[in-house]
Backbone bond lengths (Angstrom), bond angles and torsions (degrees), N, CA, C in turn:
res aa  C-N    CA-C-N  psi(-1)  N-CA   C-N-CA  omega(-1)  CA-C   N-CA-C  phi
1 M - - - 1.482 - - 1.528 108.34 -
2 P 1.385 117.08 125.16 1.461 118.87 -178.50 1.513 111.90 -68.11
3 D 1.326 115.28 152.04 1.439 121.12 177.78 1.573 109.01 -72.97
4 E 1.288 113.00 121.49 1.530 119.34 -176.73 1.529 112.77 -70.67
5 T 1.282 118.04 -17.50 1.493 120.13 -176.58 1.486 110.71 -86.02
6 S 1.315 121.28 -16.91 1.451 121.11 179.14 1.533 110.88 -97.07
7 I 1.298 116.73 109.89 1.456 123.04 178.28 1.490 109.04 -97.36
8 P 1.341 117.95 125.01 1.489 119.70 -178.81 1.526 110.40 -65.06
9 E 1.344 114.37 146.84 1.456 120.86 -178.84 1.516 107.82 -80.26
10 L 1.362 115.73 144.72 1.385 122.12 177.03 1.532 111.71 -65.72
11 P 1.308 118.69 147.97 1.470 117.97 176.22 1.530 111.57 -64.22
12 A 1.338 115.46 153.75 1.454 119.43 -173.67 1.525 112.42 -60.41
13 R 1.338 116.72 -31.19 1.496 118.77 -178.80 1.543 111.92 -68.31
14 L 1.322 116.07 -23.61 1.458 119.76 178.65 1.524 111.80 -89.84
15 R 1.325 117.89 -14.46 1.451 121.83 178.30 1.536 113.95 -97.89
16 A 1.338 114.40 -9.72 1.473 118.66 -175.55 1.489 111.75 -71.61
17 P 1.356 118.00 126.89 1.444 122.06 179.04 1.519 115.81 -78.20
18 E 1.342 115.64 -18.34 1.505 121.23 -173.96 1.539 113.18 -57.72
19 P 1.340 117.98 -48.69 1.487 114.87 -177.53 1.511 112.91 -64.16
20 V 1.305 119.36 -34.44 1.471 121.04 177.55 1.490 111.57 -67.91
21 I 1.317 117.70 -42.92 1.478 122.13 178.23 1.487 110.70 -62.75
22 V 1.345 116.44 -47.01 1.459 119.58 -177.77 1.569 111.24 -64.29
23 V 1.290 116.23 -47.08 1.477 118.87 179.79 1.520 110.85 -60.98
24 G 1.318 116.31 -41.46 1.468 121.34 179.96 1.546 112.00 -61.64
25 M 1.318 113.17 -45.75 1.477 119.30 -177.02 1.521 109.62 -69.75
26 V 1.312 119.00 -38.27 1.458 121.13 176.48 1.538 109.64 -63.77
27 A 1.328 116.58 -44.05 1.445 119.78 178.38 1.543 112.54 -59.14
28 W 1.316 114.71 -44.70 1.524 118.71 176.47 1.455 111.27 -65.22
29 L 1.363 119.73 -37.87 1.418 119.41 177.44 1.507 114.26 -65.53
30 V 1.312 116.10 -40.71 1.485 119.85 175.28 1.531 111.03 -61.65
31 A 1.337 113.14 -43.72 1.476 114.93 179.71 1.533 113.35 -66.67
32 T 1.336 116.48 -35.35 1.448 122.23 179.06 1.536 108.35 -64.54
33 L 1.349 117.05 -47.23 1.484 119.97 179.03 1.500 110.97 -63.08
34 A 1.352 118.81 -41.09 1.478 119.90 -178.95 1.496 111.34 -65.33
35 V 1.339 118.40 -39.90 1.439 123.10 177.67 1.521 110.96 -66.90
36 W 1.324 115.91 -43.81 1.475 121.44 -175.95 1.531 112.03 -71.24
37 I 1.334 115.80 -49.55 1.446 119.73 -176.81 1.537 112.17 -74.84
38 G 1.320 115.22 -40.59 1.493 119.31 -178.61 1.502 113.22 -85.81
39 D 1.329 117.14 0.43 1.466 122.31 -178.87 1.557 110.79 47.96
40 L 1.339 113.68 51.88 1.473 121.82 -177.07 1.500 108.81 -100.54
41 G 1.309 118.03 136.28 1.488 122.23 171.06 1.458 119.04 76.51
42 G 1.331 118.57 -3.56 1.434 120.22 177.06 1.506 116.03 77.25
43 D 1.317 116.53 -167.29 1.464 120.13 -175.96 1.564 113.18 -69.49
44 H 1.317 116.52 -31.85 1.442 118.77 178.81 1.511 113.07 -64.07
45 A 1.305 117.25 -39.43 1.463 120.28 178.76 1.533 111.03 -66.35
46 L 1.319 115.67 -40.11 1.469 119.61 178.27 1.526 111.06 -64.54
47 A 1.328 115.53 -41.08 1.480 119.99 177.76 1.525 111.90 -62.42
48 I 1.303 117.25 -40.67 1.461 123.36 -179.62 1.529 109.37 -65.48
49 C 1.349 118.43 -42.20 1.434 122.65 176.95 1.503 111.74 -64.00
50 L 1.325 117.56 -43.38 1.471 121.16 177.83 1.541 111.77 -63.53
51 V 1.316 117.25 -39.44 1.462 121.07 176.79 1.544 109.63 -64.64
52 G 1.354 117.49 -40.08 1.444 120.00 175.96 1.517 112.77 -58.81
53 L 1.363 117.15 -42.22 1.448 120.60 177.31 1.536 109.88 -65.62
54 G 1.345 116.13 -39.52 1.487 118.98 178.06 1.527 112.02 -63.47
55 V 1.304 119.04 -35.79 1.423 122.51 179.30 1.544 109.12 -68.28
56 G 1.350 115.77 -36.51 1.526 118.31 175.68 1.490 111.25 -66.02
57 V 1.354 118.56 -40.43 1.447 120.34 178.81 1.527 109.54 -65.85
58 A 1.362 117.89 -42.70 1.471 121.47 178.31 1.522 109.85 -61.65
59 G 1.339 118.77 -43.27 1.435 120.63 179.66 1.483 112.14 -63.76
60 T 1.327 117.49 -38.09 1.458 121.82 177.75 1.570 109.88 -63.12
61 A 1.365 114.92 -43.19 1.458 118.26 179.83 1.524 111.80 -64.90
62 I 1.336 117.96 -37.54 1.453 121.27 176.57 1.501 111.55 -64.25
63 V 1.348 118.37 -45.45 1.463 120.46 -178.02 1.499 107.43 -65.74
64 L 1.335 121.89 -40.58 1.457 121.03 179.12 1.496 111.53 -66.42
65 A 1.334 119.41 -40.31 1.460 121.84 176.69 1.513 112.38 -61.77
66 Q 1.340 116.44 -42.16 1.472 119.06 178.11 1.543 111.57 -66.34
67 R 1.317 116.64 -39.06 1.481 118.61 177.56 1.508 110.19 -60.49
68 G 1.360 115.75 -43.95 1.483 120.36 178.24 1.500 110.23 -59.28
69 A 1.357 117.55 -41.94 1.475 120.19 -178.37 1.536 109.79 -67.33
70 V 1.342 116.64 -34.89 1.467 119.26 179.31 1.609 108.30 -65.82
71 R 1.296 113.16 -43.60 1.498 116.90 -178.48 1.516 110.00 -65.61
72 R 1.306 119.31 -35.25 1.462 122.63 178.21 1.511 113.27 -74.82
73 G 1.345 114.78 -16.72 1.453 118.83 -178.77 1.527 113.44 83.51
74 S 1.324 117.34 22.09 1.467 120.77 -179.98 1.499 111.33 -61.62
75 R 1.314 117.93 138.36 1.440 123.84 -179.51 1.572 111.97 -65.27
76 G 1.270 118.38 -30.60 1.456 122.09 -178.15 1.537 114.44 -88.49
77 A 1.339 115.35 5.12 1.501 116.83 -176.95 1.510 111.15 -75.83
78 Q 1.306 112.88 151.08 1.473 119.56 178.07 1.519 108.50 -71.23
79 E 1.274 117.33 140.63 1.464 120.44 179.29 1.488 111.14 -88.32
80 G 1.354 117.29 152.86 1.457 122.99 175.32 1.510 114.15 90.59
81 L 1.320 116.99 11.38 1.538 116.70 -176.94 1.535 108.70 -107.54
82 D 1.333 118.09 8.27 1.450 118.11 -179.98 1.512 115.43 -79.03
């Protein structure tokens, strides 16, 4: 009978944040271009799309900063990003 307290770790490909970030940023970029070029939804829709892109850039910066902290061995670094 397996030990119920030991939970197997997810494979690295399922823990990687890069695919999610890239897909999200590409989706926001497509939406931004569609709203801007097609003049869809007015100024509010374009602002929302630009904010979505900004969140993607901020998320990328956070992931890169955390990776740097992991490599430096910082105590406050998030685990599992190596």
